[in-house]
RODO-2510 file (C-alpha; in nm, 4 decimals, decimal comma):
residues 444
     n   res          X          Y          Z
     1     m    14,4574     7,4159     7,2370
     2     q    14,1643     7,2105     7,4492
     3     k    14,3359     7,4018     7,7237
     4     i    14,2643     7,8040     7,5941
     5     n    13,9090     7,6797     7,5070
     6     l    13,8358     7,5366     7,8678
     7     v    13,9940     7,8561     8,0278
     8     l    13,7660     8,0490     7,8088
     9     i    13,4741     7,9011     7,8922
    10     v    13,5456     7,8988     8,2322
    11     l    13,6231     8,2615     8,2411
    12     l    13,2834     8,4008     8,0345
    13     l    13,0151     8,1566     8,1711
    14     p    12,9588     8,3348     8,5009
    15     w    12,8767     8,6669     8,2390
    16     s    12,7185     8,4650     8,0242
    17     i    12,5252     8,3880     8,4060
    18     l    12,4810     8,7309     8,4867
    19     s    12,3743     8,8140     8,1375
    20     q    12,0927     8,5534     8,0970
    21     d    11,9935     8,6804     8,5212
    22     s    12,0062     9,0601     8,3656
    23     d    11,7520     8,9169     8,1227
    24     h    11,4943     8,8830     8,3678
    25     s    11,5160     9,1383     8,5991
    26     y    11,2756     9,4465     8,6096
    27     n    11,2189     9,6856     8,7945
    28     l    10,8510     9,8451     8,8308
    29     e    10,9402    10,0997     8,5471
    30     e    11,1147     9,7930     8,3033
    31     a    10,8458     9,6157     8,3828
    32     v    10,5606     9,8308     8,2767
    33     g    10,7618     9,9123     7,9839
    34     y    10,8043     9,5564     7,8916
    35     a    10,4157     9,4667     7,9059
    36     l    10,3226     9,7383     7,7134
    37     e    10,4992     9,5563     7,4152
    38     h    10,4541     9,2215     7,5205
    39     n    10,1081     9,2227     7,6629
    40     y     9,8776     9,0319     7,5262
    41     s     9,5947     9,2946     7,5119
    42     a     9,8715     9,5438     7,4695
    43     i     9,9520     9,3369     7,1200
    44     n     9,6061     9,2928     7,0145
    45     a     9,5682     9,7077     7,1128
    46     s     9,7769     9,7820     6,8385
    47     r     9,6601     9,5393     6,5929
    48     d     9,3647     9,7026     6,6099
    49     l     9,4714    10,0557     6,5785
    50     v     9,6351     9,9685     6,2179
    51     d     9,3008     9,7755     6,1472
    52     a     9,1342    10,0730     6,2266
    53     q     9,4044    10,2795     5,9589
    54     k     9,3382     9,9785     5,6926
    55     q     8,9408    10,0584     5,7639
    56     k     9,0542    10,4017     5,6867
    57     w     9,1975    10,3838     5,3408
    58     e     8,9389    10,1477     5,2678
    59     t     8,6435    10,3760     5,2640
    60     i     8,8292    10,6751     5,1234
    61     a     8,9058    10,4259     4,8480
    62     t     8,5262    10,3450     4,7972
    63     g     8,4824    10,7361     4,6725
    64     l     8,8436    10,7179     4,3862
    65     p     8,8121    10,6040     4,0446
    66     q     8,7568    10,2366     4,0187
    67     i     8,8639    10,0173     3,7286
    68     s     8,7163     9,6736     3,6818
    69     g     8,7948     9,4169     3,3869
    70     t     8,5586     9,1219     3,2785
    71     v     8,5886     8,8660     2,9930
    72     n     8,3164     8,7043     2,8686
    73     y     8,3222     8,3481     2,6924
    74     q     8,0269     8,1663     2,5191
    75     n     8,0249     7,8612     2,3260
    76     q     7,6702     7,8053     2,1827
    77     l     7,6569     7,4098     2,1829
    78     k     7,3044     7,4303     1,9766
    79     q     7,2624     7,7734     1,7793
    80     q     6,9279     7,9241     1,7680
    81     v     6,7026     7,8936     1,4838
    82     v     6,5444     8,1379     1,3455
    83     q     6,2903     8,1440     1,0796
    84     l     6,2734     8,4402     0,7918
    85     p     6,0098     8,4844     0,5229
    86     g     6,0955     8,2577     0,2093
    87     e     6,0636     8,5562    -0,0680
    88     i     6,4080     8,6845     0,1258
    89     a     6,5644     8,3613    -0,0428
    90     g     6,3427     8,4029    -0,3521
    91     g     6,1320     8,0983    -0,2441
    92     d     5,7093     8,1253    -0,2745
    93     p     5,4984     8,3474    -0,0635
    94     g     5,3918     8,2030     0,2604
    95     t     5,7321     7,9712     0,3205
    96     f     5,9778     8,0472     0,5622
    97     v     6,3745     7,9507     0,5397
    98     e     6,5516     7,8744     0,8591
    99     v     6,8225     8,0627     0,9140
   100     v     7,0948     8,0487     1,2047
   101     f     7,2783     8,4044     1,2705
   102     g     7,6118     8,4189     1,4017
   103     q     7,9424     8,2183     1,4809
   104     p     7,8632     7,9615     1,7875
   105     q     8,1628     8,0962     1,9997
   106     q     8,1920     8,4204     2,1055
   107     m     8,4247     8,5844     2,3610
   108     i     8,3959     8,9374     2,4770
   109     a     8,6841     9,1479     2,6869
   110     t     8,5602     9,4497     2,8238
   111     g     8,7563     9,7305     3,0824
   112     t     8,4875     9,9660     3,2723
   113     l     8,6164    10,2827     3,4578
   114     r     8,3946    10,4025     3,7612
   115     q     8,3708    10,7702     3,9408
   116     q     8,1654    10,8613     4,2252
   117     i     8,0913    11,2363     4,1615
   118     f     7,8655    11,3198     4,4342
   119     d     7,7302    11,1092     4,7274
   120     g     7,6785    11,2195     5,0539
   121     s     7,6933    10,9598     5,2816
   122     y     8,0932    10,8924     5,1327
   123     i     8,1300    11,2527     5,2772
   124     v     8,0079    11,1366     5,5734
   125     g     8,1939    10,7772     5,5843
   126     v     8,4956    10,9431     5,5857
   127     q     8,4388    11,1663     5,8434
   128     a     8,3401    10,8542     6,0629
   129     t     8,6467    10,6503     5,9840
   130     k     8,8769    10,9587     6,1242
   131     a     8,6431    10,9255     6,4120
   132     f     8,6918    10,5709     6,4149
   133     l     9,0691    10,5773     6,3802
   134     d     9,0725    10,8249     6,6991
   135     f     8,8445    10,6102     6,8892
   136     s     9,1305    10,3138     6,8546
   137     k     9,4234    10,5419     6,9347
   138     n     9,2102    10,5936     7,2560
   139     n     9,0985    10,2747     7,2970
   140     k     9,4920    10,1804     7,2880
   141     e     9,5717    10,4325     7,5218
   142     k     9,3034    10,3118     7,8016
   143     t     9,4544     9,9329     7,7629
   144     d     9,8212    10,0779     7,7835
   145     l     9,6512    10,2292     8,1229
   146     e     9,5066     9,9048     8,2386
   147     v     9,8172     9,7122     8,1487
   148     r    10,0327     9,9495     8,3582
   149     k     9,7831     9,9175     8,6570
   150     a     9,7741     9,5448     8,6351
   151     v    10,1313     9,5122     8,6136
   152     v    10,1378     9,7753     8,8826
   153     e     9,9423     9,5715     9,1283
   154     a    10,1344     9,2261     9,0471
   155     y    10,4640     9,3751     9,0914
   156     g    10,3506     9,4816     9,4350
   157     n    10,1974     9,1587     9,5000
   158     v    10,5131     9,0072     9,4663
   159     l    10,6865     9,1936     9,6723
   160     l    10,4238     9,1841     9,9198
   161     a    10,4385     8,7988     9,8912
   162     q    10,7959     8,7945     9,9461
   163     e    10,8048     9,0391    10,2416
   164     s    10,5826     8,8332    10,4254
   165     v    10,7924     8,5077    10,3739
   166     s    11,0656     8,6570    10,5066
   167     i    10,8729     8,8240    10,7779
   168     l    10,6729     8,4834    10,8606
   169     e    11,0536     8,2783    10,8382
   170     k    11,1860     8,5392    11,0979
   171     n    10,8452     8,4870    11,3344
   172     k    10,8990     8,1065    11,3102
   173     e    11,2577     8,0967    11,3915
   174     t    11,1952     8,3257    11,6795
   175     l    10,8983     8,0833    11,7637
   176     d    11,0791     7,7884    11,7613
   177     k    11,3586     7,9474    12,0001
   178     n    11,0850     8,0157    12,2350
   179     l    10,9658     7,6746    12,2460
   180     f    11,2938     7,5284    12,2607
   181     e    11,3636     7,6871    12,5783
   182     t    10,9765     7,6347    12,7051
   183     e    11,0511     7,2880    12,6595
   184     k    11,3441     7,2653    12,8170
   185     v    11,2231     7,4515    13,1070
   186     f    10,9019     7,2303    13,0909
   187     e    11,1475     6,9117    13,1503
   188     n    11,3288     7,0794    13,4177
   189     g    11,0405     7,0981    13,6326
   190     l    11,0406     7,4534    13,6341
   191     g    10,7507     7,5776    13,4295
   192     d    10,4057     7,4920    13,3021
   193     e    10,2961     7,2813    13,0302
   194     e    10,0281     7,5294    12,9008
   195     s    10,3140     7,7365    12,8067
   196     v    10,4486     7,4783    12,5768
   197     d    10,0911     7,4115    12,4167
   198     q    10,0073     7,7900    12,3956
   199     l    10,3642     7,8423    12,1839
   200     k    10,2740     7,4989    11,9831
   201     i     9,9333     7,6645    11,8472
   202     t    10,1348     7,9714    11,7680
   203     l    10,4305     7,7971    11,5801
   204     s    10,1302     7,6140    11,4278
   205     s     9,9679     7,8995    11,2992
   206     i    10,2719     8,0551    11,1855
   207     e    10,3732     7,7677    11,0086
   208     n    10,0521     7,7260    10,8076
   209     q    10,1118     8,1263    10,7312
   210     l    10,4264     8,0417    10,5578
   211     k    10,3264     7,7907    10,3569
   212     n    10,0283     7,9784    10,2095
   213     a    10,2883     8,2686    10,1837
   214     l    10,5646     8,0424     9,9897
   215     r    10,2285     7,9329     9,7434
   216     l    10,0966     8,2907     9,7065
   217     e    10,4756     8,4000     9,6213
   218     k    10,4951     8,1652     9,3207
   219     i    10,1170     8,2547     9,2146
   220     t    10,1705     8,5893     9,2027
   221     l    10,4964     8,5969     9,0044
   222     q    10,3101     8,4034     8,7611
   223     m    10,0062     8,6619     8,7296
   224     l    10,3316     8,8924     8,7180
   225     n    10,4747     8,7244     8,3804
   226     l    10,1133     8,6838     8,2707
   227     m    10,0892     9,0763     8,2676
   228     m    10,3692     9,1202     8,1514
   229     g    10,3244     8,8502     7,8452
   230     l    10,6011     8,6096     7,9909
   231     s    10,5692     8,2485     8,0030
   232     i    10,4269     8,2214     8,3370
   233     d    10,7225     8,0195     8,4177
   234     s    10,9721     8,2700     8,3524
   235     p    11,2105     8,3120     8,6074
   236     t    11,1523     8,6953     8,7038
   237     v    11,3084     8,8885     8,9476
   238     l    11,2711     9,1848     9,0911
   239     t    11,4962     9,4373     9,1370
   240     e    11,3268     9,6856     9,3876
   241     d    11,2255     9,6149     9,7678
   242     l    10,8892     9,6960     9,8949
   243     d    10,9525     9,9521    10,1197
   244     m    11,1978    10,1149     9,8767
   245     l    10,8953    10,1392     9,6189
   246     t    10,6801    10,2657     9,8593
   247     k    10,8776    10,5580     9,9520
   248     k    10,8957    10,6488     9,5472
   249     q    10,5552    10,6183     9,5469
   250     i    10,5017    10,9010     9,7898
   251     a    10,5026    11,2167     9,5937
   252     p    10,2405    11,4631     9,7670
   253     s    10,2977    11,7080     9,4706
   254     l    10,1001    11,4975     9,3017
   255     l     9,7492    11,6051     9,4464
   256     d     9,8577    11,9447     9,2980
   257     t     9,8855    11,7990     8,9397
   258     n     9,6666    12,0720     8,6972
   259     f     9,3357    11,8455     8,5869
   260     v     9,2662    11,8843     8,2631
   261     m     8,9122    11,6953     8,1636
   262     e     9,0230    11,6493     7,7804
   263     n     9,3152    11,4593     7,8822
   264     n     9,1465    11,2015     8,0825
   265     i     9,0882    10,8775     7,8915
   266     d     8,7554    10,7924     7,9966
   267     y     8,6522    11,1453     7,8604
   268     k     8,8032    11,0758     7,5054
   269     l     8,6394    10,7874     7,4741
   270     v     8,2397    10,9179     7,5434
   271     y     8,3498    11,2408     7,3444
   272     n     8,4747    10,9739     7,0808
   273     l     8,0718    10,8165     7,1009
   274     n     7,9295    11,1329     7,0732
   275     e     8,1210    11,2468     6,7513
   276     q     7,9929    10,8501     6,6335
   277     r     7,6395    10,9700     6,6842
   278     e     7,6431    11,3123     6,5506
   279     l     7,7846    11,1955     6,2111
   280     e     7,5317    10,8732     6,2454
   281     l     7,2426    11,1522     6,2063
   282     k     7,4673    11,3373     5,9510
   283     l     7,4375    10,9793     5,7611
   284     a     7,0653    10,9386     5,7931
   285     k     7,0258    11,3142     5,6733
   286     s     7,2140    11,2585     5,3509
   287     r     7,0470    10,9325     5,2556
   288     a     6,7828    11,2238     5,1278
   289     l     7,0250    11,3677     4,8769
   290     p     7,0766    11,2457     4,4970
   291     t     7,3887    11,0207     4,4299
   292     l     7,5852    11,0886     4,0882
   293     n     7,7993    10,8580     3,9402
   294     a     7,9538    10,8575     3,5899
   295     f     8,1751    10,5194     3,4159
   296     i     8,3285    10,4915     3,1072
   297     n     8,4040    10,1624     2,9098
   298     y     8,6014     9,9870     2,6223
   299     g     8,5903     9,6179     2,5314
   300     g     8,6039     9,4182     2,2252
   301     q     8,4341     9,1356     2,1334
   302     s     8,5584     8,8105     1,8502
   303     f     8,3370     8,5090     1,6988
   304     g     8,4650     8,2295     1,5822
   305     d     8,3285     7,8324     1,4729
   306     d     8,6021     7,7368     1,7554
   307     f     8,8217     7,8502     2,0026
   308     s     9,0681     8,0603     1,8418
   309     f     9,0218     8,3984     1,9888
   310     l     9,4103     8,3639     2,1543
   311     r     9,5384     8,3235     1,8067
   312     s     9,7281     8,6217     1,6152
   313     g     9,5355     8,8007     1,3427
   314     q     9,1836     8,6878     1,5297
   315     q     8,9846     8,9955     1,4424
   316     w     8,8178     9,1708     1,7116
   317     f     8,5540     9,4382     1,7084
   318     g     8,5705     9,7261     1,9654
   319     f     8,2845     9,9225     2,1321
   320     s     8,2721    10,2111     2,3822
   321     t     8,0344    10,3125     2,6639
   322     f     7,9936    10,6701     2,8381
   323     g     7,7162    10,7068     3,1156
   324     v     7,6216    10,8541     3,4194
   325     d     7,3669    10,7474     3,6912
   326     l     7,1486    10,9797     3,8763
   327     n     6,9689    10,8591     4,1785
   328     v     6,6925    11,0821     4,3368
   329     p     6,5445    10,9666     4,6390
   330     i     6,1563    11,1092     4,6103
   331     f     5,9163    10,9229     4,8623
   332     s     6,0042    10,6667     5,1359
   333     s     5,7163    10,6476     5,3238
   334     l     5,8579    10,8314     5,5979
   335     g     6,0945    10,5831     5,6822
   336     r     6,3932    10,8351     5,6071
   337     s     6,2478    11,0777     5,8192
   338     a     6,2211    10,8211     6,1008
   339     s     6,5652    10,6815     6,0755
   340     t     6,6662    11,0588     6,0372
   341     q     6,4893    11,0940     6,4335
   342     r     6,6227    10,8293     6,5844
   343     a     6,9572    10,9318     6,4931
   344     k     6,9049    11,2403     6,6693
   345     i     6,7857    11,0815     6,9974
   346     a     7,1153    10,8432     6,9638
   347     f     7,3175    11,2112     6,9692
   348     e     7,1167    11,3395     7,2324
   349     k     7,1458    11,0703     7,4324
   350     a     7,5355    11,0297     7,3578
   351     k     7,5444    11,4002     7,4684
   352     t     7,3658    11,3285     7,7872
   353     q     7,6055    11,0259     7,8875
   354     l     7,9239    11,2629     7,8038
   355     t     7,7824    11,5282     8,0582
   356     e     7,7282    11,2370     8,3075
   357     t     8,0720    11,1017     8,2847
   358     q     8,2304    11,4291     8,2985
   359     e     8,0905    11,4724     8,6694
   360     q     8,1620    11,0865     8,7395
   361     i     8,5602    11,1493     8,6229
   362     r     8,5654    11,5182     8,8977
   363     l     8,3937    11,2650     9,1556
   364     q     8,6569    10,9795     9,0450
   365     l     8,9416    11,2300     9,0917
   366     e     8,8292    11,4009     9,4039
   367     s     8,7826    10,9811     9,5373
   368     a     9,1693    10,8722     9,4065
   369     k     9,2901    11,1738     9,6015
   370     s     9,1467    11,1085     9,9320
   371     d     9,1973    10,7268     9,8749
   372     y     9,5682    10,8257     9,8082
   373     i     9,5933    11,0855    10,0839
   374     l     9,4646    10,7811    10,3305
   375     a     9,7095    10,5274    10,2031
   376     i     9,9692    10,7788    10,2914
   377     e     9,8583    10,8409    10,6154
   378     e     9,8035    10,4499    10,6849
   379     y    10,1499    10,3574    10,5934
   380     g    10,2923    10,6303    10,8370
   381     t    10,0189    10,5183    11,1028
   382     s    10,1079    10,1401    11,0328
   383     k    10,5044    10,1681    11,0689
   384     e    10,4556    10,3797    11,4045
   385     n    10,2605    10,0360    11,5171
   386     l    10,4943     9,8199    11,3997
   387     a    10,7545     9,9948    11,5848
   388     l    10,5186     9,9894    11,9123
   389     a    10,4044     9,6389    11,8497
   390     e    10,7872     9,4869    11,8094
   391     r    10,8807     9,6638    12,1156
   392     i    10,5580     9,5039    12,3187
   393     e    10,6804     9,1675    12,2054
   394     g    11,0426     9,2566    12,2633
   395     k    10,9406     9,3431    12,6095
   396     n    10,7214     9,0595    12,6626
   397     q    10,9717     8,7999    12,5905
   398     i    11,1880     8,9421    12,8581
   399     k    10,9207     8,9281    13,0653
   400     y    10,8456     8,5729    12,9863
   401     t    11,1952     8,4458    12,9817
   402     e    11,2502     8,6316    13,3347
   403     g    10,9303     8,4868    13,4757
   404     l    10,6909     8,7814    13,4908
   405     a    10,4342     8,7603    13,2129
   406     t    10,2809     8,4273    13,0918
   407     s    10,2758     8,2503    12,7856
   408     f     9,9057     8,3993    12,7136
   409     e    10,0132     8,7389    12,7438
   410     l    10,3300     8,6288    12,5312
   411     r    10,1148     8,4953    12,2565
   412     q     9,8903     8,7916    12,2775
   413     a    10,1785     9,0113    12,2237
   414     q    10,2918     8,8154    11,9183
   415     t     9,9988     8,7410    11,7729
   416     q     9,9319     9,1530    11,7813
   417     l    10,3091     9,2116    11,6267
   418     y    10,1979     8,9386    11,3526
   419     a     9,8682     9,1206    11,2538
   420     t    10,1001     9,4680    11,2768
   421     q    10,3128     9,3311    11,0300
   422     q    10,0554     9,2291    10,7648
   423     e     9,8765     9,5693    10,7971
   424     y    10,1978     9,7270    10,7321
   425     l    10,2700     9,5567    10,4377
   426     q     9,9490     9,5873    10,2949
   427     s     9,9646     9,9500    10,3819
   428     m    10,2895     9,9565    10,1209
   429     v    10,1048     9,7607     9,8528
   430     n     9,8084     9,9842     9,9073
   431     v    10,0114    10,3459     9,8762
   432     i    10,1529    10,1622     9,5170
   433     n     9,8152    10,0721     9,3801
   434     r     9,6627    10,4362     9,5012
   435     k     9,9422    10,6386     9,3183
   436     t     9,8328    10,4635     9,0288
   437     a     9,4730    10,4887     9,0258
   438     l     9,5123    10,8643     9,0629
   439     e     9,7690    10,8959     8,7978
   440     i     9,5171    10,7003     8,5545
   441     v     9,2463    10,9652     8,6491
   442     l     9,4874    11,2255     8,5626
   443     n     9,6758    11,0684     8,2593
   444     q     9,9996    11,0935     8,3696
***
């Protein structure tokens, strides 16, 4: 039996390991999807949306029937004495009789129903809660777009760091080989010491860049984990490489997408601001309207020499009241007028801001398109330049080996290659980021 269990463990262990690995493996869209659910800002934006929904009902409920109950208990430790004319008790005129009215303890229980009949500020308040809910929805959408952008940039930076490490390791391997061969040639008296020193300088620079790239690889992965809502030490695995992801992000058809201003998230938020300012103006005007409320209550009152109010058979005397409250604003020393004028000014400023935002978004769209086109063009150019730089470096390697090129010429070719490699990697990241920026403007 133990042998069977051991065999099962051995057979299932690889599948368990694969399952654990797959739980931490993400392509770009999977990383974005995970972040939209687990990113800290996204979680709080969802909570803000729920809070706005509760606030809407809280405001609506103020205009619905309200029932409240009160219980009042009094124990007159020393009852008040009242003097009455003595004639009442058969005494002489001019004398007084000291009398205590009632019993020392009493309890009153009352239930009251209140209903708002008309209040202009309530109507505006209900409209404002709808506008605030729309704002919360748009704010959630804005947060999601920002999370998406942050994850895309972080994902690209991790791939960039990984590719940099891979390239620098290959460059170091080539330089190690060159230095080894050059040192052997110098030891045999067929070369010069300057060639060795030139290669040592280049190798030292590449080693420092490699160490830095390894540190950046760890830091960028931690940043991605943070953006996704994971522990920064989570063993996240990226299933896409930089070249494959860049090719997927080249979509010239995106430039022809029909732009709808009303879909842009920044426009939506500023439009929400206009709605709020308009409602604030309505609210200021509504303060000049009368308010009308009604109420009805029913209660009972009981008396006793001791606390016997909870006993069966205790006598209670009922009472009930119905009433209406009408409040009419008459004169506020022009305070309401000033408040209304201020609200009107704020509304006009919001309308101007909306116009400005529309123009800014149009400019932002053109800029995003231009940046995306430039990123694609630079990617193509840097790819061609990389091929040329590799060819030049390869030829200089052959010439140097055959003694037709100096170590200085080889170092120049190598330095040019290394710079071109970094430009190529950065151009791929730029394509990914610029496409995301354009999609955010288009709200794709």
